[in-house]
C-alpha positions as CSV (number, residue, x, y, z in Angstrom):
1,M,76.9,136.2,61.6
2,T,77.1,139.6,60.0
3,T,79.7,141.6,57.8
4,A,78.3,144.9,58.7
5,T,81.1,147.3,60.2
6,T,79.8,150.2,62.7
7,R,79.4,153.5,61.0
8,A,79.5,157.2,62.4
9,G,75.6,157.0,61.8
10,D,75.4,153.8,63.8
11,R,76.6,155.8,67.1
12,R,74.0,158.6,67.2
13,V,71.7,158.7,70.3
14,S,68.4,157.8,69.6
15,P,65.3,160.0,69.9
16,V,63.5,157.2,71.7
17,F,66.3,157.4,74.5
18,L,66.2,161.0,74.1
19,G,62.7,161.2,74.6
20,I,62.8,158.6,77.6
21,V,65.3,161.1,79.2
22,A,63.0,164.1,78.5
23,I,60.5,162.1,80.3
24,T,62.6,161.1,83.1
25,A,64.0,165.0,84.0
26,V,60.4,166.5,83.6
27,A,59.0,163.9,86.1
28,A,62.6,164.5,88.3
29,W,61.6,168.5,88.2
30,A,57.8,167.4,89.1
31,T,59.2,165.4,91.9
32,W,61.0,168.1,93.3
33,T,58.9,171.0,92.9
34,G,56.0,169.1,94.2
35,F,54.2,170.3,90.7
36,A,52.0,167.8,90.9
37,A,48.7,167.1,92.8
38,D,50.0,164.1,94.2
39,I,53.8,163.6,93.6
40,R,53.8,159.6,94.1
41,I,52.8,159.5,90.5
42,A,55.8,161.9,89.2
43,L,58.1,159.8,91.6
44,F,56.9,156.8,89.8
45,L,57.3,158.4,86.8
46,F,60.8,159.6,87.5
47,V,62.0,156.3,89.1
48,T,60.8,154.3,86.1
49,G,62.5,156.4,83.6
50,G,65.7,156.3,85.8
51,W,65.4,152.7,85.8
52,I,65.5,152.4,81.8
53,V,68.0,154.5,81.3
54,S,70.1,152.4,83.7
55,L,68.9,149.8,81.6
56,C,70.0,151.4,78.3
57,L,73.4,152.4,79.5
58,H,73.9,148.8,81.2
59,E,73.4,147.1,77.5
60,Y,75.5,150.0,76.1
61,A,78.5,149.2,78.0
62,H,78.3,146.1,76.8
63,A,78.2,146.9,73.2
64,R,80.7,149.8,73.1
65,T,83.3,147.6,75.5
66,A,82.6,145.0,72.5
67,L,83.2,147.2,69.7
68,Y,86.8,148.0,71.5
69,G,87.4,144.5,72.2
70,G,86.9,143.9,68.4
71,D,83.4,143.1,67.5
72,I,83.1,145.5,64.6
73,S,79.4,144.5,63.4
74,I,78.1,146.0,67.0
75,G,76.8,149.5,65.5
76,A,75.1,147.8,62.6
77,K,73.0,146.4,65.3
78,G,71.7,149.6,66.6
79,Y,73.4,149.0,69.9
80,L,75.0,152.0,70.3
81,T,72.0,154.0,69.8
82,L,70.9,153.6,73.3
83,N,67.2,152.8,71.7
84,P,65.8,150.4,74.2
85,L,63.6,148.8,70.9
86,K,67.1,147.5,69.4
87,Y,68.3,145.0,71.8
88,T,68.1,141.4,71.0
89,H,65.5,140.3,73.6
90,G,63.8,143.4,74.4
91,M,61.4,141.5,76.7
92,L,64.2,140.6,78.6
93,S,66.3,143.7,78.9
94,I,63.6,146.2,79.4
95,V,59.9,145.2,79.5
96,L,60.5,142.5,82.0
97,P,62.8,144.6,83.9
98,V,60.3,147.2,84.6
99,I,57.3,144.7,85.5
100,F,59.1,143.8,88.2
101,V,60.2,147.4,89.4
102,I,56.5,148.1,89.0
103,M,55.5,145.0,91.2
104,G,57.1,146.2,93.8
105,G,60.9,146.5,93.8
106,I,63.7,144.4,92.5
107,G,66.2,145.5,90.0
108,L,65.9,142.5,87.4
109,P,69.0,142.0,84.9
110,G,68.4,141.0,81.7
111,G,71.2,140.6,79.2
112,A,70.4,141.4,75.4
113,V,73.3,142.2,73.5
114,F,74.4,140.0,70.7
115,I,77.9,140.0,70.6
116,E,79.9,137.8,67.8
117,Q,82.5,136.3,69.9
118,H,84.6,134.9,67.1
119,R,85.7,138.7,66.7
120,I,87.3,139.1,70.2
121,R,90.4,137.9,70.7
122,G,91.9,137.1,74.7
123,R,89.9,136.1,77.4
124,W,90.2,139.2,79.2
125,K,88.7,141.1,76.8
126,H,85.0,138.6,77.0
127,S,85.5,139.3,80.6
128,L,85.7,142.6,80.8
129,I,82.5,143.2,77.9
130,S,80.5,141.0,81.0
131,A,81.7,142.9,83.4
132,A,81.2,146.5,81.9
133,G,77.2,146.0,82.4
134,P,76.9,145.6,85.8
135,L,79.7,148.2,86.7
136,T,77.2,150.4,84.8
137,N,74.9,150.0,87.4
138,V,77.7,150.2,90.6
139,L,78.3,153.4,88.7
140,F,74.3,154.5,88.5
141,A,74.1,153.9,92.3
142,I,77.2,156.0,93.5
143,A,75.4,158.7,91.3
144,C,71.8,158.1,93.0
145,T,73.6,157.9,96.4
146,A,76.1,160.9,95.8
147,P,73.7,163.4,98.0
148,F,73.8,161.2,100.7
149,W,77.2,160.0,101.0
150,L,78.5,163.7,100.5
151,G,76.3,165.1,103.1
152,A,74.3,167.3,100.7
153,L,70.8,166.4,101.4
154,S,69.7,169.6,103.0
155,G,67.0,171.3,101.0
156,V,66.6,168.1,98.9
157,P,62.7,167.8,99.4
158,T,61.5,164.3,101.0
159,G,59.8,162.9,98.1
160,F,63.1,163.2,96.3
161,R,65.5,162.0,98.6
162,Y,63.2,158.7,98.7
163,A,63.0,158.7,95.0
164,L,66.8,158.6,94.9
165,G,67.1,155.9,97.7
166,F,64.7,153.7,96.0
167,L,66.5,153.8,92.5
168,A,70.2,153.0,94.4
169,L,67.7,150.0,95.8
170,L,67.6,149.2,92.2
171,Q,70.8,149.4,90.6
172,V,72.4,148.0,93.7
173,T,70.1,144.8,93.6
174,A,70.6,144.9,89.9
175,A,74.6,144.9,90.2
176,I,74.5,142.3,92.6
177,L,72.5,139.8,90.9
178,N,74.3,140.2,87.7
179,S,77.2,139.8,89.3
180,L,76.6,136.2,90.6
181,P,78.7,133.5,88.4
182,V,75.4,131.6,87.4
183,P,75.0,130.6,83.5
184,G,73.2,133.7,81.9
185,L,74.6,136.5,84.0
186,D,77.1,138.7,83.5
187,G,78.8,136.9,86.5
188,Y,79.2,133.8,84.8
189,G,80.5,135.6,81.4
190,V,83.3,137.3,83.5
191,I,84.3,133.6,84.1
192,E,83.4,132.2,81.3
193,P,86.6,132.6,79.6
194,W,88.5,131.0,82.3
195,L,86.7,127.6,82.4
196,S,87.7,124.6,80.3
197,Y,85.7,123.8,77.1
198,R,84.5,120.8,78.5
199,I,82.7,122.8,81.6
200,R,81.4,125.4,79.5
201,R,80.0,122.9,77.0
202,Q,77.7,120.9,80.2
203,V,76.9,124.7,81.4
204,E,75.8,126.0,78.1
205,P,72.4,124.3,78.2
206,Y,71.3,125.7,81.5
207,A,72.3,129.5,80.7
208,P,68.7,130.2,79.5
209,F,67.1,129.1,82.8
210,G,70.0,131.0,84.9
211,L,68.2,134.0,85.9
212,L,65.0,132.0,86.5
213,A,66.3,130.0,88.8
214,V,68.0,132.9,90.7
215,F,64.8,134.5,91.0
216,V,62.9,131.4,92.5
217,I,65.9,130.7,95.0
218,I,65.5,134.5,96.1
219,L,61.9,133.5,96.9
220,I,62.8,131.5,99.5
221,P,62.2,133.3,102.6
222,S,65.4,132.4,104.3
223,V,67.8,133.2,101.0
224,N,65.5,136.5,100.5
225,A,66.5,137.8,104.0
226,V,70.2,137.2,103.6
227,F,70.1,139.0,100.1
228,F,68.2,142.2,100.8
229,D,70.3,142.2,104.5
230,A,73.4,142.5,102.1
231,I,71.8,144.9,99.9
232,D,70.8,147.0,102.8
233,A,74.3,146.8,104.4
234,V,75.6,148.1,100.8
235,L,72.8,150.8,100.9
236,R,73.7,151.8,104.6
237,A,77.6,152.3,103.8
238,L,76.4,154.4,100.9
239,G,74.5,156.6,103.6
240,V,70.8,155.6,102.1
241,T,68.8,154.6,105.2
242,D,66.0,151.5,105.5
243,L,63.2,154.9,105.7
244,D,64.5,156.3,102.1
245,T,64.3,152.7,100.6
246,Y,61.3,151.9,102.5
247,C,59.8,155.2,102.1
248,G,60.8,155.2,98.4
249,R,58.8,152.1,97.4
250,N,55.9,153.4,99.1
251,F,55.9,156.8,97.3
252,F,56.8,154.5,94.0
253,T,53.5,152.4,94.4
254,F,51.0,154.9,94.3
255,W,47.8,152.7,93.6
256,E,48.6,151.3,97.1
257,S,47.7,153.0,100.3
258,R,50.5,155.7,101.7
259,D,52.3,155.1,104.7
260,E,51.9,159.0,105.9
261,F,53.1,157.8,109.8
262,I,56.2,156.2,108.8
263,C,56.9,158.6,105.6
264,G,55.1,161.7,105.8
265,P,53.0,163.7,103.4
266,A,54.0,162.8,99.5
267,N,54.4,166.3,98.8
268,S,56.9,167.2,101.6
């Protein structure tokens, strides 16, 4: 336990985060303009950078809500700086989610903000702190899909459209996965304060394995099909087509062959 409190300097945005945002912005510009010889690399950097930014915002949302909820030690831990290197479990929160995206497109959630629970008073506050992360992914997904559901795609380059569609897929995947009431995920954190002490104690030993269990279950073909059907349904409701997400992933994995028959040239 720490007795440190949050100071004004603890809320200053980290140069590391600003650097990631800058790289993402340049990659987005290169994707839009077709500046690169093969924009698939620019698209890869754009989506990966955007995903890392969303991961930082996810953890920041937990931290900021915890601060308002009463944990005044949050700032001293560096969580309010948006620096991905400051999170308790950088491997779970940043590295593994990025690796899973690179491997082929699943928005793996990961929790890494250590909150001093005894400082938080009230079950609703505990639930809101857990819900803040997935809600951030929801807002990010809405922002990514805004050109789709607003019907504002006229003049948007194909590659940029596909990038937004794929990034939205990652956000929706992360939001749904992290909202599952499974120990170790934010969804369980939402309902945990309302469970009896006995149930919480019985479930606690399994929390470190919750995410792994979910991932293994998703690998089951029948479960995988149902899960991604649900993801696709949400994306279609937001105006994103299966073509957008398929071609977004195809362009993102620049080390694989490009499906020009379905997706067209990368620089179109």
